[in-house]
N, C-alpha and C positions, 0 to 999 in steps of 0.2 A: 462352434462358439455360440452362434445364435440359438441353437437348440439348448445349449447349456444355460442361456440367459432367459429361457422361456418363463414367463410369469414374474420375472424380476424387474423391479423398477430400476432404471439404469441411467439416471443423471443425478446431479446433486443440487438441491436447494431450490432453484427457481425456474419458473415457466418460461418457455422460449417464444411462444407465439399464440395464435388463435386457432381454436378447433371449431369446425363447423358441422352442424347437423345436415342431413340430406336435404338438399334444396336444388331447384332447377339451375342449370348452368347460367341462365340469363341473369341471375342475381348473385353470381359468384363473388363479386367485389363487395357485396354488402354483408360481410361477416361481422356480426355483432357479438361481443363477448358475453353479453347478457343472455344470449340464446344458448350458448354451449358451455359456459364455464361459470363457476361461482368461487370467488376468493373468500375464504373464511378468515377475515382479518379482525374486525371489531366485534365487540359484544360477547367476548368469551368471559367465563367465570373461572376462578382458580381458588383452590383451597387445599390445605394439608389433609392427608388421610387420617392424621391423628385427631382431626376435628370433624370427621365425616363418618357416620355410622352406616350409611346406606352402601350397598354394593353397586357394582357397575351396572347390573341389570336395572336397578332402581334409578340410578343417577341418569341413565340414558333414556329415560322416558319423559314425555312432555308434562306429566303431572307432578314431577319432582320440582320443588321450589328451592333454589340455591340461596337460602337465607344466610346473610353475613359472609358471603363469599366475596372475593376481590374481583372487580371488573377490570379486564385487561384487553389489550390488542395483541394479536399474534403477528410476528414472532415475539416471544418473551421468554426469558428464563424465570425461574422462581423468584430470585432476588430482584430481577428487573421488574417483575410484576408488582412486588411489594413496594419498591421505590416509586413506581408510577402511581400507587395508591397512597403515597405519603405515610406509609406504615411506620417509618423510622422517624424519630424526633431529633435526629442528628445527621450531619453530613458525613457519609461513609468515607469520603476522601480526606477529611480533616484529621490531621495527626494520626493517631492509631485507632481511630473510630472503626476502621475496617474490621478489627477484631470483634467488635460488638455484633457483627452480622452472624456470628456463629450461633447455630440453633440446631438442637438434636432433630427437629422435625425435617431438616434438610436431608437427613439420611433415610427418611421414610418416603413412600410414594406421595406424589401430589396429583390432584385431579385437575384436569383442564377440560372444561365443559362448554359446548356451543350449541345453541338452538339455531337452526337454519331452515329456510323454506325453499323447496324445489317447485318451480313454476310448472305449468302444464306443458311447456315446451320440452321438459325432460321426460314426459310420459313416453313409454315404449323404448326408451334409449338404454344402452348399457351404461350404467352409472359407475364411475371410477373415483374413489377417494385417493388423492395424491398427497402423501406425507413427504415433505421436502426437507426434513431436518429435525428428527426427534433425538434429543440427547437425554439419556442414552438408550433406554428401552421403554416399551410401553405395552400395556394391554389396551386394546381398542374396542370400544363398545358403541353400537349404533342401535337406537330404538329398542333397547332391551336385549340385544344379542351381542355376544362376544364374537367379533369378526376376525380378530388376530390377536395372538398373545405375544408376550415379551420374548419368546424364542425366535419369533419372526420379525418383530419390530425392534430392531437393534442396530445402533450405529448412526451417528449424526451426519456422516458424509454420504448417506444414501438418500435416494428418493424411493419410496415404496408405494407401488400401486396396489390398491385393494379393490376388488370388484364387489361393490355393495348393492348391485342391482336387486338382489333378492331380499335385501334388508331395508331398502329405502323406498320412499313413495312421494308422490306429489303432495304438497302441503308441508306441514311442520315436521322436522326431523331433529333428533338430538344425538350429538356426537360427544362421547366422553373418553378421554385418554387418561389412564392411570400411569403416570410417568415416574420412573425411578432414575435418579441422577447417576452418573458414572462413578465408579469407585477406583481410586488409585491410578488414574491415567498417566501419572508421572512415574509409575513403577513398571518394571519389566514384566510383572505378572498382573498388571492392571487392565482396565477396560480400554478399548480402542476408541478413545474419545478425544476431546480438545485438551491439549497439553501445553503448558506454559514454560516448563523447565525452570530456568533461573531468571526469567523476565520479571515476574511479579509474584505476589502472594495469590494463592488460589481462592476464589470466592467459595464460601462454604457449601454452596449448591453445586459447585464444579460445573457451572453453566447448565445445570439440569433444566429441562423445559423443552419448548418448541422453538428452535433457533432459526427456522425459516418458514416459508409459507405452507399453508394447508389449503388445498383446492378440491373442488368437485368438478368433474368433467362428464358431459353426456355425449356418447358416441352412438352412431347408427351403424352397427356391424363392424366397420373397419375404420381405424384411425391412423393418422400419420403423425410422427414426432421426429424431433431432433434433426432438422435439415442441416446439411453441411455442404459447403462448396470448397473444394480443394483446388489450389492454383499451381500450375507448372508453367514456367517460362522457358523459352529457348535462350537462356542466358549467354552472353550479356544483353541480348536484345529483350526489350519489354514491349515490342510492337504487338505481339500476339500472346494472349493468356489462354492456356488450355485448361478448361474447367471440368472437373469431375463432381457430379452431384450425388449425394447420398441422403437417404432418409430411412427411418424405421417405420414399417407399417405393421399393424397388429390386427388380427382377426379376433374380435371380442365375443364371437359366437361359438356355438358347439357344432357348426356345420362349415364345410368348405365354402370359400367365397372367391369369386373372380372379379377383379376390379381393374380400373384403368388409373394409373398414377401419372399425374401431369405436374411438371415443374415449369415455372415461368420466371425468368430472370429479367429484372428491370422492366417488367410489363411488356416486353417485346421479343424475348428469346424463349420460345416454347420447346419442350421435349415431352414425350409421353411413351408409356409402355404398359402392356397388360401384365397383371400379376395374379397368380392363383395362390391362395393361402389355405392350408389345412385348418381344421378346427383349432382355435386358440393359438394359432401360430404367429410368431413374430418373424419378420423377414427384412433383411437389409436390401433396399432397392437402390440400384446405382445407374447413373447415366454417364457414360464415358465420352470424351471428346472424339475418340476413334469411331464409336458407333453413332454419335450424334454430332455431326460436323458443325452445327451452329453453336456448339459449346467452345469452339475455337474463336475467341473474341478478339477482333482487331481493335487496336487503339483503346485498350481498356481503361476504365477509371480505377486507378491504382491506390491502394492504402499504403501510406508511409508513416513511420514514426515522426512525431511532430517536428523534429529538427531537420528531417531529411525531405520533407514535402508535406502535402496535405493528407490527412487521414480520411480519404474518401471512402465512403461505404456504398455498397450495392444492395439490391433488394431481391429476395427470392420468395416465391409463393409455391407451395406444393399442395396439391389437391388430390383427393381420391374420389373417383366416380364409379357408380354402378348403375347401369341402364340409363345413362345420360343424366343422372342426378348426382349432385355432389354429396358425398357422405362425410367428408371431413377435410379440413384445410389448415395449413399452418404457414405463417409468414415469419421472416427473420431478415436481419441485415447481416452482411458479410463483407469482408475485405478481400479484394484481389491482391494477394501478396504471397510471397514465398520466403520462408525463413529456413536457413541451413546453417551448418557449422562444420568446422574441420579443425583437426589438431595441428598446431604449429610444431609441437613436440609432445611427448607423453604427458606433460604437465601443464600445457597451455592450449586453450581452445579459443578460436575466434569465431564470431557469429556474423552472418550475412543476412541482410534484408533486401530482397529483390536483387540479389547479386552484388550489393555494395556492403563491404565490411563496415562494422559499426563498433565504436568504442563505447562500451556500456558503463555508465556511472549513474548509480541510483541509490535507493534506500529501501529498507524493509518496511512492510506494512503490518500494523498491529490493530486489530479491531478492538472496539470498546470492551472493557473487562467484563461487562455484563451482557455482551453480545447484542447491544442495542443498535439497530440499523437506522441510519438517517441518510437519505440521498443528499440532503443539503450538506451534511458534514463530510460525506465522501467527496463531493464536488469541491468543497473548500480545501480539503487536504490535497487532492490531486492538483488543484491550481497552485498550491504552495510548492509542491514538488516541481511543477513546471517553472514556477518563478525562480527556483534555484537552478534551473537549466538541467535538471535530472531527466533521464530518458527511460528509466526502468524502475519498476517496483517489484520487490521480492515478497512473496507471501508464503510463509512456511506452515502449511497445513492448517491455517486458520482462514477458511474460505469466507469470502464476503457473499453478497447476494447478486442477483442479476443486474441490479442498477449499477453496482460498482464496475463490473466488466463492460457494461454498455458505456459508462463514462470513460473508461480507459480506451475503448474503441473510438469514441468520439474525439477525445483529446490527443490521440496518437501516442499514448503512454504504454510502453511494452510492460509485460508482466512475466516474471519467472515464478513458477509455483510448483508444488509437489507435496509429498508426505513429510511428516514432521519428525523431529527428535523429541524428546530424548527418553521417553517412557516406553509404554507398551508397543507403540508403533515401531520402535527400533529393535525389538527383540522377537522377531517372528518365530524363532526356534522354540519359544515358550507358548505359542498360540495353541489353543485347542482346535479341533476340527471346525467347531462352530465359529470361533474367532477368525480363523482363516477364511471361512465363507463370508464373514462380514467384511474383511479386508478386500477380497476379490470383488464383492458386490460394490463396495465403495469405489474401487478403481474403475469398474465399468461405469458407475454413475458419473464420476468426474469426467471420464473420457467423453461420454455422450454430451454432457452439459457444456464443457469448455472447448470442444474440438472445433467449433465454428467461430470462436472469438478471434477477431483480427489481432487483438492486443497480446494474446498468449504467445510467448516466444519459446519457452522450453518447459519441459516437465521433468521433475526429479522423483525417481522411484525410491529414493532414500534421502535423508538430510545429512546427518553427521557421519554417516557411513552407508555403504551399499546394504541392501537387505542381507542380514547375517545368514539367512537360509537361502542359498542360491536358487532353490526351486521356487521360492516366492518371487524373486526377480524374473525368472523365466515365465511364470504364470502371468505376472504383470505385463511383460512384453508381449505375450500371446494375446492378451485382451486388447492391448493398445494397438497391435497390428490389425486384429480383426475389426476393431471399431474405427479404423482409418485415422488414427492420430497423425496429424500432418506435420508436426514440428519436431525439432530435436528432442531426444529423450536421454537423460543422464542417469546413471545409477545412483549418484550421490552428489551432494554439494561440496564434498571435500576432495582431497587429493588422492585418496586411496584407490586401489585397483580392484574393480569388481571381477569375481571369478567368471562371471557370465558375459559382461559387456566391455571389460577392459578399463582403461583409464578414462576418467571423466574430463580431464583437461581443465578442471577448476580446483579451487582450494578454499579451505576455511581454517587456516593455521594461526588465526588470531592476528593482532591482539584484540582484546575486548576491554582493556584497561588503559589508563592514561599512558601515553608515550609522547615524547617531544617531537617537534617537526623533523628533526634530523633522522628519525627512525626509518622513514619510508624509503629513503634512498641508500641506506647503509646495511640492508639485509643482503650482504654480498654473496652469502652461501645459499641463498634462495631456500631457506628453511622455514621462514615465518611469514610475517605480514608485509614484506617488502614489495616493491613494484614489479611483480612478475605474476604470470598466470591471471586468472579471473578469481578475485577474492569475493566469494559469494556472501560473506558476512564478516565485517571487520569494523573496528572503531577505536578511537582513542578514549573510549570509556565515558566517564561522566560528562553530562551536558547540563550544567546548572542553569535553571531558568532565571530570567530577570527577577529582581527583587519584588516587583509588583505581582508576579505569579507565586513566588515563594510564600508570601503572606496569605495566599488563598488556601494553602493546604498544610502549612506548618504553624502550629499554635504559637502565639506571641511569647508565651512563657517557655517554649521549647525551641525557639528559633535560633539554632546554633548549628555549626557545621559537623558536629559529632554527637548530637542529642539522640535520644531514642526515637523520637518522631522523624528526625532527619534520616537516620539509618533505615527506618522502616520503609521510607519512600525510595530507597535504592533498590537494587535487585535482591536476590536471595543467594544463599550459599557463598561462593567466592566474591560475589558482587554486592554484599550487604552493607558496604560502607563506601565513603569517598576518600579513604585514608591515603591511597597512593596519589590521587589527584591533589589532595590537600597538601601533602608533603612537597610536591612539586610547586604548587602555587605559593606556598610560604617561602620556599627556598628561592624561587625565581622572582616573585613580585613583592615579597615581604609579608610580615605578619599583619593580621587585620585586627581592628578594634571593635567593629560591629558588622552586622550582616549586610548592610548596604555596601560597605567597603568590600566585603567578601564577594558579593554578587557582581560588583563592578569589575574586580580583578578576574573573577571567573569568566566573565564574558570575553576578556582579552585572551585568556589561556584557551578557552573553547575555540575562539576564532582562529588563532594561529595553528592549533593542532589539526582541526578538521580541514582548514584550507590546505595545509601541507599534504594531507593524505590525498585529497582530490587532485591537487596540482601534480604530485609525483606520478600518479597514474596517467594523467594527461601527458606529461612530459615523456614518459616511457611507453606510450601506447604502441601496441603491436610489436613491442620488443622486450619481452614477450607479453607485456601487460595488455590484457584485452578487456578487463572489466573490474569494477569494484562496487560493492553494495555496502553502504553505511548501515551498520546495525545500531539503531533503526531509524525510521522516519519520524514516527510519533509514538508516544507512550499510550498504553491502554488505560492508564489512570495517571494522576499527577505524579511524575517521577523525576529523579535527579540524574539518571543515566540513560544513555542510548536513545537520543532523539535529535532531530534537526530543528524541530519547533516543539514547544511544550504542549501539554494536554489542552490548554486553553487557546491553542493556536497562536501563541505569542512567540515571535521570532527573536532569538537572542544572538549571541556571538557565533554560535555554531552555524546557525542558518546563514548569516551573512558571510561567514568565512567560506562556506561551501558555495554560496552564490557567486562570490568573487572568483573562486577558483574555476568555476564552470562557465565563465564568460565565453561566448562563441569564438571571439578573437581576443586572445589573452596574452599579456606579458607577465612573466613570473620570474621569481628568484629560486635558485637551487641552493638549499642549505648545505648540501654535500660538496658541491663544486665551487660555491661562491661565484656563480655566474648568472647571466640573464638569458632567457630564452623566450621564444614565442610558441604558442600552441593554438593551432587553427582547428576548430571543430566543424567548420563549415565545409561544404562539398565543392567550394570554389576556391582557387588560389587567391591570395591577397598580395598585391604589388604596391610599390610606392609608399611603403610604410616607413615611419620614423619611430625609433625607439630612443627614449630619453631616460637616463638614470641620474638621480641627484641624491646625495647623502647629506643629512643634517645632523649636527651634534645636538646635545640636549638643550643647549642655549638657543637653538634655532638658527645657527649659522651654517650656511652651505659650505661644505668642505670638499666636495667632489661633484663634478658634472661630466657626463659623457652622452653623446647622441650619435646614432648611425642611421643610414638609410638601408632598408632591407626588404625582403619579401618572404612569404611562406606559402608552401604548396597546399593544395586541398587536403583536408583531414590529415594534417601532418604537423611536425614541429620544426623549429629552426633555431639554432643557437645564435645568439646575438653577440655577446662579448663577456669575457671574465671581468670581475671587479678586482681592483688591487688589494693585496693582502695587508698593505700598510698605507695609511692615509694620515697626513698631518692634521692636527686639530680635532681628532676623533675623540669623543667622550666614551666612557665605559659602556654606556647604553646609547645607541644612535639609531637614526631613522634612514631607511632607504625608500625613496619614492621612485616608482617606475611608471612611465607613461608611454602609451602606444597611440600614435596618430595615424589615421588613414591617409590615402592619397590626396584627399581634399583638405587635409590639415586638421580634421576633427578628432578630438580624443575619443578613442573607442575602449580604452582600458587604462584605469588609474589604480595602481596597486601599491600599498604602503606596507613596509615591514619594519618592525622594531627588533633590533639585533643587539648582541652583546659581545664584547671582546672575550668574555668567558663563555665557552660553548657547553651545550648539553653533551653528555657522554653516556653511552649505554654499555651494560655488562651482558654482552651477547652469550657468554658462556652459561649464564643462569637464566636464559630465556625459557619460557614454556608456552603452552598453547594460549595463554590468556594475557601474558605481559612480559616485558623485558625491563628489568630494574635499571635504574640510573646510578652511575658512579660519580657524576658531577652534573651540576645544574647551571644553565645560563643565569646571568645575574641582571635582572631588570629592576632591582630594588630602587635604583635612583629615579625611576619614574614616579615614585611617591613624592619626591621633592623637586620635580621639574618646575621650571618657571611657569607662572600662570600666564594666560593670554586671554584676549577678549574677542568676541564674535559680533559682527554686525549681522542682524537677521532681518530679512525682508520676506514677508509672507503674503500669499494670495490664495484664493479659494474659488473653485467653480463647481457648479452642479452639472453633472453630465446626465442628460435625459435619455434613459434607455428603458422607459417603462414597458415597452413591448418586447424587450429583449431579455435575455437570460440575466437574472440577478436584479433587474429593475434599475432605478436611478442610482447613481453613484456620486461620490464626492471626491474631488481631486484637490489636494493641497500642494502648492509649490513653495518650498522654503529655501531661499537663497542664503547661504552662509558664507561670510567673508571673515577670514582671520585678520583682525586689525592689530594684533599684537606682534611681538618679536619672537615668540617661541612657537614650536609646532603644537597645534591643537590635537590632542590625543584622544582616540575613541569617542568621537563626537556622536551622540545618539539623538535622533529625533523620534518623538513618541506622540502619537495621536491619542488623546485621553480626554476624559470628562473634566471640565473645568469646575472646580469647587467655588463656592461663593466667597471664600477667603483668598482666592487667587492661586491656590495650590491645585495640583492635578490629581485626579482619582483614577478610576478604572480605565484600562486600555480599551480602545476601539478595536475589536477583533472579530474576524480576521481583517488585516490590512496589508496591502502590498506596498513596499518601499523599493524604489529603484536602487537604493544603496543605504547603508547605515553602519554605525560604529566605524566612522571614517576618520582619517587624519587630514589636516589642512596645514600647508606650509604658511609661513608669514606672508600675508598679502594674497593668498590663494582663495578663490571662490569656488563653491560647488553648490548645485541645486539638488535638494532632496525632494522627490516626488512621492507623495503618499496618497493611495487610492483605497477607498473602502465603499461598500454599498450602504446606501441610506438605511436600508432595512436592518443591516447589522449594527449600524450606529445607534439606531433606536433601541435595539436589544441591549446594547452595552451601557446605555445611560440609565441611571437608576431612578431618576425623577421625571415626572411627566413634563413635556415641553411641546409647545406648538411647533417649534422649529428646532429639530434635533441638532442641526449643525451650529446653532448659536451656543450650544452647551459644550462644544468640543474645541479644545485648544491643541496647539502643537508645542510640546515641551522639548526644549533643547538643553542637553547636558553633556558633560565630558569630564575627563580626569582633571584637567587643569584650566577649566573655563571659569572666568570671572562672571558671576551672575549678571 
């Protein structure tokens, strides 16, 4: 395998550490990136080949002047670069403006040109150009020479190393890439590039460009790359971690070299061995705990997913020496952790982290539609995932960059990743020999790149099905074994059986369209999206953003729930409208008169649907439900379906419904059994608990109360009590309030439901992979005419000084709400927003973290909403200059039946 990979670049996208030139061992710790690497990020120029008459030989010389070219930073797609240069006089996300991006020049090559300087410290070194994500193929020129053509530079999921020693020199150099975007990645005979299927419309450049870093490395004879530390415990004991260290060493010369490879863990655990390399040879170097006894670490610092413990990271340095001089070095962080899985039955798989089984509930990840990378945005989104109590992110073939996985490592967020559906990647039987080579090189790249990431939980060799050509899966598995992939590998994200590796134990049988809360517990035949197995992608469909976000991308004259602009911001194909969601909304909540009313009702329907999905999987965990991935977490552009928070990071009903369902210690209602249960996601049992249930009619009168004392085991569920089927004084629509108090009498979970005497009913006989139609709808229409009530509001604010910490200073608002009326206050929302001079509220402060929202309050009940945001983000959200940003921010309180 290593011989097969000779000369091939074998990770994807981003650099893992620091490479050192030959230096005395005494200065080993003084590895400066400026000495041995050069990141070609800023100062690139970009232009269409339709406007350039010069050829690559001329473009890549220092005397060429790129007049009227666009200045960009890399990574950048073609359209991303044009947007960065304010090329368009319109917002591509507003209405149907996206269509205006179409340009015939996108189908022609584009030039990406960069002048860079190599300092004297690169003199005498082997100089390597590392391309970490070219989409889709390129001719590469340097200093007037074609150093690689598009037959070799092909495929965005690869890193390609090019030896440019003979074409580069100290001083100024010019690199020019003639890039051709991918064609038809969404078709079975298309290019093996980035595919979106039915998520969104494709950008006209199909993300053509440079989608990750370009770097220059200088080596002295032998280099080391891709360090990996694999953990094995004597489970269930975690007292000793048996570590195996791997790294790839490369001889960049035409002569054999003998070197000493040294690994140092946490600056005090050393191992070393001599290695001989033939000319141009790559070799995997390993240190096993059997051969090196100090790799059996007692009382290790263990990495855990964030809900199970601290995501502690360790440090490794690997250096190469020749004649007592250091020739190269690399550093990385790693997690001491072991992830395994096993089948409960042929259709259900459970995962274990460090020997403890884990119920996985998360959401899918979608990068920006123009592949723009922002560490700040990545961090903001991961924090929102954590705030919802999610513990896993799924990435389907749209890989982020190094910063993203480092953040997941840091925050203890697990990641499921793998190849994508639904176009060319899914039809390997149609690949040419060259395309198959691209696929295998891509697999090698990803394995090397991600194998040492603590956050990576599982790899999928296929998405919507196993590779249709079994020999492709066998080749994938061979690569993954040779490159020491340490985590579970599944053939597919769906329930089908691979001819090579058998059942995956997961499923993706839908739904992807609106279904009512009752759906999740009534798929009794285990054929669709019910609470069984591990649903790797699933959703009750549309997730309508709050009104304040809708007006940011739907034009005022087209702001309606079935307009052309509205439908354009749905998905594509079967998901190009919200008709199914709308039909349920109007039948269940009543017709609407304007879009503010529509958005308000949509938040309630989003809330109950997404909460029910996550609650059902919590209630039935391990029996045989082991995981669920909400499709998706966020949209790659402003959209109306499949997200937990919208493109602007604005959390609506979906977000808070999921957050409520995912409380670590949670009381919940079962729509299927009309009963109350507890779900404990903590690893410790909870005793001395009190569960209270109270039912209110629409007038706000309490018509039923019950409470019991109980307990719940660690990471388990506990039935509390059934609710009566008949209750005197019940209105057609009524409210159920559940409250859970801990042993100290403190409320730890308050969970409200609005219910109807008329129940939702499903036509299972007409189910398909994306939806189950309804034969009857619950009737909540009386909520439109419920009695009004009033709130007493007390607000306070404090500045939290964190100037030296992550995110800087932040602001915390405490809003105490008391229902002073006689009716239940329904869907009360608190919103941090810019205060206008006329007393109204404008733009949201985003992102912001709320402890709860879209809540209900019984007559006389008080709750405190806590809202926190960074001062930096507040300043960005406010549109007018201000000396004190917080003076321009107010907290808007609204609700269905709230008297202003």
